[in-house]
C-alpha positions in Angstrom: 0.0 0.0 0.0 1.3 3.4 -0.9 1.0 6.1 1.7 0.1 9.7 0.6 2.9 12.2 0.7 3.2 15.9 1.5 2.8 16.5 -2.2 -0.6 14.8 -1.9 -1.5 16.5 1.3 -0.9 20.1 0.4 -3.4 20.2 -2.5 -6.1 18.7 -0.2 -5.3 21.4 2.4 -5.5 24.1 -0.3 -8.9 22.8 -1.5 -10.3 23.1 2.0 -8.7 26.6 2.5 -10.1 27.9 -0.7 -13.6 26.5 -0.2 -14.2 27.2 3.5 -11.8 29.9 4.7 -12.0 33.6 4.1 -9.9 36.8 4.5 -6.8 36.8 6.6 -7.2 33.2 7.7 -7.4 32.0 4.1 -4.4 34.1 3.1 -2.4 32.8 6.1 -3.0 29.2 5.3 -2.5 29.5 1.5 0.8 31.1 2.3 1.8 28.3 4.7 0.7 25.7 2.1 2.7 27.4 -0.7 5.8 27.8 1.4 5.6 24.1 2.5 5.4 23.0 -1.1 8.3 25.2 -2.2 10.7 24.1 0.5 9.5 20.5 0.9 8.5 21.1 4.5 6.3 18.6 6.4 2.8 19.9 6.4 1.2 21.6 9.4 -1.8 19.3 9.1 -2.7 19.1 12.8 -3.0 22.8 13.2 -4.8 23.0 9.9 -7.3 20.3 10.8 -8.0 22.1 14.1 -8.7 25.4 12.3 -10.7 23.8 9.4 -12.9 21.9 11.9 -13.8 25.2 13.5 -14.5 26.9 10.2 -16.6 24.0 8.9 -18.8 24.0 12.0 -19.4 27.7 11.6 -19.9 27.7 7.8 -23.2 27.8 6.1 -21.7 26.4 2.9 -22.7 23.0 1.8 -20.2 20.2 2.4 -17.5 19.8 -0.2 -18.3 16.9 -2.5 -15.0 15.0 -1.7 -14.6 16.4 1.9 -14.3 13.0 3.6 -11.6 11.7 1.2 -9.6 14.9 1.4 -9.9 15.0 5.2 -8.7 11.4 5.5 -5.8 12.1 3.2 -4.6 15.0 5.5 -5.1 12.8 8.6 -3.1 10.0 7.1 -0.1 12.2 6.2 -0.1 14.4 9.4 -1.3 12.3 12.3 
């Protein structure tokens, strides 16, 4: 079985950030994601999951179509 990599995780994080986050929070996380990809840094998935959970609970947006799969991918890489 192949485990997902950081290169798989960051796009999932970016999808969540673009869909659910707004303003400074979105800008902050998109910057962290871009920096991580550029330097090959291990993703900040635990912190991201904590923030995205809070944002999702407060959001009135419908659930992302592939939310469960993306969330699981981030968890697999980061936890």
